[in-house]
C-alpha positions in Angstrom: 0.0 0.1 0.0 1.5 3.4 -1.0 0.8 6.6 0.7 -2.0 7.2 -1.7 -5.2 6.2 -0.1 -7.1 6.7 -3.4 -6.4 6.6 -7.0 -5.2 10.3 -7.7 -6.1 12.0 -11.0 -2.8 14.0 -11.3 -0.9 11.0 -10.7 -2.9 9.0 -13.5 -2.5 12.3 -15.9 1.4 12.1 -15.5 1.5 8.4 -16.1 -0.7 8.6 -19.2 0.8 11.7 -20.7 4.3 11.7 -19.1 4.0 15.1 -17.6 1.6 17.4 -15.7 -1.6 18.4 -17.7 -3.9 21.2 -16.8 -7.4 21.8 -17.7 -8.4 24.8 -19.7 -12.1 25.9 -18.9 -14.2 26.8 -22.0 -17.7 28.4 -21.9 -20.0 28.2 -25.0 -23.4 29.8 -25.7 -25.5 27.0 -24.4 -27.9 26.5 -21.6 -29.8 23.6 -20.1 -33.1 21.7 -20.6 -33.7 22.1 -16.9 -33.5 25.9 -17.3 -35.1 26.8 -20.7 -38.5 25.2 -19.9 -37.9 21.9 -21.8 -37.7 19.9 -18.4 -37.8 22.7 -16.0 -37.3 26.4 -15.1 -34.5 27.7 -13.1 -32.2 24.7 -13.1 -31.3 22.3 -10.3 -31.8 23.9 -6.9 -28.0 24.4 -6.5 -27.1 25.6 -10.0 -26.1 29.3 -10.0 -26.0 31.8 -12.9 -22.9 30.6 -14.4 -24.1 26.9 -14.6 -20.9 25.6 -13.0 -18.6 27.6 -15.0 -17.5 30.0 -12.3 -13.9 30.0 -13.5 -14.7 30.2 -17.2 -14.0 33.1 -19.5 -17.1 34.7 -21.2 -18.9 32.6 -24.0 -18.7 35.8 -26.1 -15.1 34.9 -26.9 -14.7 32.2 -29.3 -13.4 28.8 -28.2 -10.1 29.5 -29.9 -9.7 32.8 -28.1 -10.6 31.3 -24.7 -7.9 28.5 -25.3 -5.2 31.1 -26.2 -5.8 33.2 -23.1 -6.1 30.3 -20.8 -3.1 28.4 -22.2 -1.1 31.6 -21.9 -2.1 32.2 -18.4 -2.1 28.6 -17.0 1.1 27.7 -19.0 3.1 30.6 -17.6 1.8 30.1 -14.0 2.5 26.4 -13.9 5.0 26.0 -16.6 2.3 23.6 -18.3 3.0 22.4 -21.9 0.1 20.0 -22.2 -3.7 20.8 -21.8 -7.2 19.4 -21.6 -9.9 21.5 -23.4 -12.9 21.3 -20.9 -16.3 22.5 -21.9 -17.5 23.1 -18.5 -20.6 25.4 -17.9 -24.2 24.3 -18.3 -25.0 21.3 -20.7 -22.4 21.4 -23.5 -24.3 19.0 -25.7 -27.5 20.8 -25.5 -27.0 22.4 -28.9 -27.3 21.9 -32.6 -25.1 19.2 -34.0 -23.3 21.6 -36.6 -22.5 24.0 -33.7 -21.2 21.3 -31.6 -18.9 19.9 -34.2 -17.5 23.2 -34.8 -16.9 24.1 -31.3 -15.1 20.7 -30.5 -13.1 21.1 -33.8 -12.0 24.6 -32.7 -10.7 23.2 -29.3 -8.2 20.8 -31.2 -4.7 22.5 -30.8 -1.3 20.8 -31.0 -0.8 20.9 -27.0 -4.3 19.8 -26.1 -4.3 16.1 -25.6 -7.9 15.6 -24.5 -11.2 17.0 -25.0 -13.6 17.0 -22.0 -17.2 17.8 -22.1 -19.5 18.3 -19.3 -23.1 17.4 -19.8 -26.2 15.6 -18.5 -27.1 11.9 -18.7 -30.3 12.8 -20.6 -28.8 15.3 -23.0 -26.4 13.6 -25.4 -27.3 12.3 -28.9 -26.0 9.2 -30.8 -24.8 11.6 -33.5 -22.7 13.6 -31.0 -21.2 10.4 -29.8 -20.4 9.2 -33.3 -18.8 12.6 -34.1 -16.6 12.4 -30.9 -15.6 8.8 -31.6 -14.6 9.9 -35.1 -12.7 13.0 -33.7 -10.8 10.5 -31.3 -9.6 8.2 -34.0 -8.8 10.8 -36.6 -7.0 13.3 -34.3 -5.7 10.8 -32.1 -7.0 12.8 -29.1 -8.7 11.4 -26.0 -12.2 12.3 -25.3 -14.1 12.3 -21.9 -17.8 12.7 -21.2 -18.5 14.2 -17.9 -22.1 13.3 -16.6 -23.7 15.2 -13.8 -25.6 12.5 -11.8 -25.2 13.9 -8.1 -27.3 11.1 -6.4 -28.5 7.6 -7.2 -31.5 8.1 -5.1 -34.8 8.7 -7.4 -36.5 10.7 -4.7 -33.3 12.9 -4.2 -33.2 13.6 -7.9 -36.6 14.7 -7.9 -36.0 17.0 -4.8 -33.0 18.8 -6.3 -34.9 19.1 -9.7 -32.3 17.2 -11.8 -35.0 16.4 -14.3 -33.5 13.1 -15.3 -33.5 9.6 -13.7 -30.9 7.0 -12.6 -31.8 5.0 -15.5 -31.0 7.9 -18.0 -27.5 7.6 -16.5 -27.1 3.9 -16.7 -28.2 4.0 -20.4 -25.9 6.8 -21.4 -23.0 5.3 -19.8 -23.6 2.0 -21.8 -23.6 4.3 -24.9 -20.4 6.1 -24.0 -18.7 2.8 -23.4 -20.1 1.6 -26.9 -18.5 4.7 -28.4 -15.2 3.7 -26.8 -14.9 7.1 -25.0 -13.9 7.9 -21.3 -16.4 8.9 -18.8 -16.3 10.8 -15.7 -19.4 11.0 -13.2 -20.2 14.0 -10.8 -21.4 13.3 -7.4 -22.6 15.5 -4.3 -21.9 13.3 -1.3 -23.7 15.1 1.4 -27.1 15.8 0.1 -29.4 15.9 3.2 -32.0 13.8 1.5 -29.7 11.0 0.9 -28.5 8.6 3.7 -25.1 6.8 4.0 -26.4 3.6 2.3 -27.2 5.8 -0.8 -23.5 6.9 -0.9 -22.4 3.1 -0.6 -25.0 2.2 -3.3 -23.6 5.1 -5.6 -20.1 3.7 -5.3 -21.4 0.2 -6.2 -23.5 1.5 -9.2 -20.6 3.7 -10.6 -18.3 0.7 -10.3 -20.6 -1.5 -12.0 -21.2 0.9 -15.0 -17.3 1.3 -15.1 -17.0 5.2 -14.9 -13.4 6.0 -15.6 -13.2 9.0 -13.3 -15.3 10.5 -10.4 -15.8 14.1 -9.3 -17.1 14.7 -5.8 -18.0 17.7 -4.0 -20.0 18.9 -1.0 -23.3 20.8 -1.3 -22.5 24.5 -1.1 -25.0 27.3 -1.3 -24.7 29.7 -4.3 -26.3 33.2 -4.5 -29.4 33.5 -6.5 -30.5 29.9 -6.4 -33.4 27.9 -5.3 -31.1 26.4 -2.6 -30.2 29.8 -1.2 -33.9 30.5 -0.8 -34.5 27.3 1.1 -31.5 27.9 3.2 -32.6 31.3 4.1 -36.2 29.9 5.0 -34.5 27.2 7.1 -36.2 24.3 5.0 -33.1 22.2 4.9 -30.0 21.8 7.3 -26.6 21.3 5.6 -24.6 18.3 6.8 -21.4 19.0 8.9 -17.8 18.7 7.5 -17.4 15.6 9.6 -20.5 13.9 7.9 -19.0 14.8 4.5 -15.6 13.2 5.2 -17.3 10.1 6.7 -19.6 9.8 3.5 -16.4 10.4 1.1 -14.7 7.6 3.0 -17.4 5.3 2.7 -17.9 6.1 -0.9 -14.2 5.4 -1.6 -14.0 2.2 0.2 -16.8 0.7 -1.8 -15.4 2.2 -5.0 -13.7 0.1 -7.8 -9.9 1.0 -7.0 -9.2 1.3 -10.5 -11.6 4.2 -10.9 -9.6 7.6 -10.9 -10.7 10.4 -8.5 -10.5 13.7 -10.2 -11.7 15.5 -7.2 -12.8 14.8 -3.6 -13.9 18.2 -2.5 -14.9 21.0 -4.9 -15.0 24.9 -4.5 -16.8 27.9 -5.9 -15.4 31.4 -5.7 -16.3 33.2 -2.6 -18.0 36.1 -4.3 -20.5 33.6 -5.9 -21.4 31.7 -2.8 -23.2 32.1 0.6 -21.4 29.0 2.1 -18.9 26.8 0.7 -17.1 23.8 2.5 -18.2 25.2 5.9 -16.1 28.3 5.2 -12.9 26.1 5.2 -10.4 25.9 2.6 -10.9 23.0 0.4 -7.3 21.7 0.8 -7.7 21.8 4.5 -10.8 19.4 4.3 -8.8 17.3 1.9 -5.9 17.1 4.4 -8.3 16.2 6.9 -9.9 13.4 4.9 -6.4 12.1 4.0 -5.3 12.1 7.5 -8.4 10.2 8.7 -8.1 7.6 5.9 -4.4 7.0 7.0 -5.2 6.9 10.8 -8.0 4.3 10.2 -6.2 2.4 7.4 -9.1 3.2 5.1 -8.3 3.1 1.2 -10.2 3.0 -2.0 -11.7 -0.3 -2.9 -11.2 -1.8 0.6 -14.7 -3.0 0.8 -15.1 -3.4 -3.1 -16.4 -6.9 -4.0 -15.7 -6.8 -7.8 
């Protein structure tokens, strides 16, 4: 057993590409079927005005302009030479096929080794998958589809107004696998309507469906959201930091050890939030989690049955 208690993304990237790789956030002019009336209005209860793209540049800039600016900044700051073009905010497949193809092609640069596309389980077409499969083969570039799932509990999915089901996720994961693309699943581990059993069940389901990567974060309250209104009206109580760490460890222990952990604790800019991570730095929480896992000899896959 190494000092790493879970399968760390940065380590995987370095092994895969031979050096450090950094993500370049990209914002394109799309929305979400859960915001424009197709499936709902206002989005998920926690979704802010930027749709998860808090660190992105304006979508009024072209994809090329955003990559150029971000590559110059990140490359200089971190001495980075390889990058992932990350279509981050809102549902990046919720658009016309011709627009989608154009934006993706515009993101293919010599130093970009991967395209990552964040979307919903109910919001990606077979034509889009076929196009991405073609891009991967013709351009020799990796492609990852990031799916926002957040919970495997159907009741919780309705409460947080996701507008899709667990079955949508399961079927789309199968289609991504058939297209021979990589997949990443986003989870919120401390939703107040989920129990610890739901977190364990999530780890088992994600392992069974073979997601390549996982991103986890706590439930934070952004300004101008439905969650902010509920929080002010005392309609919910956020779980504690200790609860989150407990659930994260439970999740990891039941997760296939081959799945790579992109993130165990997220963050949002202070100016966009009311409360994030119990007003504690994300890296401090990560350090606490790592220390507790080491002390108790917890590690990813310890209770994974295969």
